[in-house]
C-alpha positions as CSV (number, residue, x, y, z in Angstrom):
1,M,130.7,26.0,265.8
2,S,133.8,27.1,263.9
3,S,133.9,27.8,260.2
4,T,135.8,24.6,259.6
5,E,133.3,22.6,261.6
6,K,130.4,24.2,259.7
7,Y,132.2,23.2,256.4
8,H,132.5,19.6,257.4
9,A,128.9,19.5,258.7
10,T,127.6,20.5,255.4
11,T,129.8,18.3,253.2
12,S,130.2,15.1,255.1
13,H,128.6,12.0,253.7
14,S,127.2,14.0,250.7
15,V,128.7,12.2,247.7
16,S,126.2,12.6,245.0
17,K,124.8,9.2,244.0
18,K,122.9,11.1,241.3
19,A,126.2,12.1,239.7
20,Y,127.4,8.5,239.7
21,H,124.1,7.2,238.2
22,H,124.6,9.6,235.4
23,G,127.9,8.0,234.6
24,D,130.2,10.4,236.4
25,L,132.0,7.7,238.4
26,R,135.3,9.6,238.5
27,A,133.7,12.7,240.0
28,A,131.9,10.6,242.6
29,L,135.2,9.0,243.7
30,I,137.1,12.2,243.8
31,E,134.3,13.7,246.0
32,A,134.4,10.7,248.3
33,T,138.2,11.0,248.5
34,R,137.9,14.7,249.3
35,Q,135.4,14.0,252.1
36,L,137.6,11.3,253.7
37,V,140.7,13.4,253.5
38,E,138.9,16.2,255.3
39,E,137.4,14.0,257.9
40,K,140.3,11.6,258.6
41,G,143.4,13.3,257.1
42,P,145.5,12.2,254.1
43,D,147.3,9.5,256.0
44,R,144.2,7.6,257.0
45,F,142.5,7.7,253.6
46,S,141.7,4.3,252.0
47,V,140.4,3.3,248.6
48,S,137.9,0.8,249.9
49,E,136.3,3.4,252.2
50,A,136.1,5.9,249.4
51,C,134.3,3.2,247.4
52,R,131.8,2.6,250.2
53,R,131.2,6.3,250.5
54,A,130.6,6.6,246.7
55,G,128.4,3.4,246.7
56,V,130.5,1.5,244.2
57,S,132.5,-1.7,244.1
58,T,136.2,-1.8,245.1
59,A,137.0,-2.5,241.5
60,A,135.3,0.6,240.2
61,P,138.2,3.1,240.8
62,Y,140.6,1.2,238.5
63,K,138.5,2.3,235.6
64,H,139.9,5.8,236.1
65,F,142.8,5.6,238.5
66,K,145.9,3.3,238.6
67,D,146.1,3.4,242.4
68,K,145.4,5.2,245.6
69,T,148.1,7.8,244.8
70,E,146.3,8.8,241.5
71,M,143.1,9.2,243.4
72,L,144.7,11.6,245.8
73,V,146.5,13.5,243.1
74,A,143.2,13.9,241.2
75,T,141.6,15.3,244.4
76,V,144.5,17.7,244.9
77,L,144.2,19.0,241.3
78,E,140.5,19.5,241.7
79,G,141.1,21.4,244.9
80,M,143.7,23.6,243.2
81,D,141.2,24.4,240.4
82,R,138.5,25.2,243.0
83,H,141.0,27.4,244.9
84,R,142.0,29.2,241.7
85,S,138.4,30.0,240.9
86,K,137.7,31.4,244.4
87,M,140.7,33.6,244.3
88,L,139.7,35.0,240.9
89,A,136.1,35.5,242.1
90,A,137.4,37.4,245.2
91,L,138.8,40.1,242.8
92,D,135.4,41.0,241.4
93,G,134.5,44.7,241.9
94,I,137.9,45.7,243.2
95,P,139.7,48.3,241.1
96,E,142.7,47.2,239.0
97,G,146.0,48.0,240.4
98,S,144.7,48.3,244.0
99,P,146.5,46.7,246.9
100,E,143.1,45.6,248.1
101,R,143.2,43.0,245.4
102,I,146.3,41.6,247.0
103,T,144.5,41.6,250.3
104,A,141.5,39.8,248.8
105,I,143.7,37.1,247.4
106,G,145.3,36.6,250.8
107,M,142.0,36.4,252.6
108,E,140.8,33.8,250.1
109,Y,144.0,31.8,250.5
110,I,143.5,31.6,254.2
111,A,139.8,30.9,253.9
112,F,140.6,27.9,251.6
113,A,143.3,26.6,254.0
114,L,140.9,26.7,256.9
115,S,137.8,25.4,255.2
116,E,139.6,22.6,253.4
117,P,142.5,21.8,255.7
118,G,142.8,18.2,254.5
119,I,143.4,19.3,250.9
120,F,145.7,22.0,252.0
121,R,147.9,19.6,254.0
122,L,147.8,17.1,251.1
123,K,149.2,19.8,248.8
124,F,151.7,21.3,251.2
125,G,152.4,18.5,253.7
126,G,154.9,16.6,251.7
127,F,152.6,14.3,249.7
128,T,152.9,16.1,246.4
129,D,156.6,16.7,246.8
130,R,157.2,12.9,246.3
131,I,155.2,12.8,243.1
132,A,156.6,13.6,239.7
133,D,153.4,14.8,238.1
134,P,153.8,18.0,235.9
135,R,150.1,18.8,236.5
136,L,150.8,19.5,240.1
137,E,153.6,22.0,239.3
138,E,151.5,23.6,236.6
139,G,148.5,24.0,238.9
140,G,150.7,25.5,241.6
141,Q,152.2,28.0,239.1
142,Q,148.8,29.0,237.8
143,N,147.6,29.8,241.3
144,F,150.8,31.7,242.1
145,S,150.5,33.6,238.8
146,I,147.2,35.1,240.0
147,L,149.2,36.9,242.8
148,L,152.1,37.8,240.6
149,T,149.8,39.3,237.9
150,E,148.2,41.5,240.6
151,V,151.6,42.5,242.1
152,A,152.8,43.6,238.6
153,K,149.7,45.8,238.2
154,C,150.2,47.4,241.6
155,L,153.8,48.1,240.8
156,G,153.1,49.3,237.3
157,E,155.4,46.7,235.9
158,P,154.9,45.5,232.2
159,G,154.9,41.9,233.2
160,I,156.3,39.3,235.7
161,T,159.7,40.8,236.4
162,E,162.3,39.7,238.9
163,E,161.1,42.4,241.3
164,V,157.5,41.3,240.9
165,R,158.5,37.7,241.7
166,R,160.5,38.8,244.7
167,R,157.6,40.8,246.2
168,G,155.1,38.2,245.3
169,F,157.1,35.5,247.0
170,L,157.3,37.6,250.2
171,L,153.6,38.2,250.2
172,W,152.9,34.5,249.5
173,S,155.3,33.4,252.3
174,F,153.5,35.6,254.8
175,V,150.0,34.4,254.0
176,H,151.1,30.8,253.6
177,G,152.8,30.8,257.0
178,L,149.9,32.5,258.6
179,S,147.6,29.9,257.2
180,F,149.5,27.2,259.0
181,I,149.6,29.2,262.2
182,L,145.8,29.6,262.1
183,H,145.5,25.8,261.8
184,D,147.0,25.5,265.3
185,R,144.3,26.6,267.7
186,R,146.8,27.5,270.5
187,L,148.8,29.7,268.1
188,A,145.7,31.1,266.5
189,E,144.4,32.3,269.8
190,K,147.5,34.6,270.2
191,G,146.3,36.6,267.2
192,E,142.5,36.7,268.0
193,E,142.8,40.3,269.2
194,F,143.9,41.4,265.7
195,D,141.7,42.0,262.7
196,L,142.9,39.5,260.0
197,H,141.8,41.7,257.1
198,A,143.6,44.7,258.6
199,I,146.8,42.7,259.0
200,L,146.8,41.6,255.4
201,E,145.9,45.0,254.3
202,D,148.9,46.4,256.2
203,V,151.3,43.8,254.9
204,S,150.1,44.3,251.3
205,E,150.7,48.0,251.4
206,R,154.1,47.6,253.0
207,M,155.3,45.0,250.5
208,L,154.1,47.0,247.6
209,N,155.4,50.4,248.6
């Protein structure tokens, strides 16, 4: 069983009714939305099915969300928060200013893309591009700032300079593109002979020197 399959096996049909009974209707609906997006993809998500999954009436979502789009946006935002927390946690114990911190961020980025492919596609598959919600832009910048901050430390820069942004963008472009390649099993198989951590380590060192 692949890591993605294991992820789905442990999270499917697991919306916490306990959370809902304690009054956290919004959280229960977001979790139901997340599950359905992962299982069926963003395009096949429906509000009514999310309601059934959460065990609530079809009128319940409108206490917190205007429509289907708002439910999906809320789910993306929560996913971005979760991703941010995981990237920061991946830095624990790694010396400041070390390229290994860049590698750790890259590994966590790919891990998130593969363990939550539905949320990843929802964020980068065109859906959020059509929505004028400043929270999405802010969330994306906060996540990218984690990488930029570490690049600045590695380069000995006093802050987020133009050169830091340039190298940060190059690093992000590589890892982001690699994440999409690894989604495609036929393409991913071409790289199975290589050690992913070693590749990211090599790229980090080259981009920072």
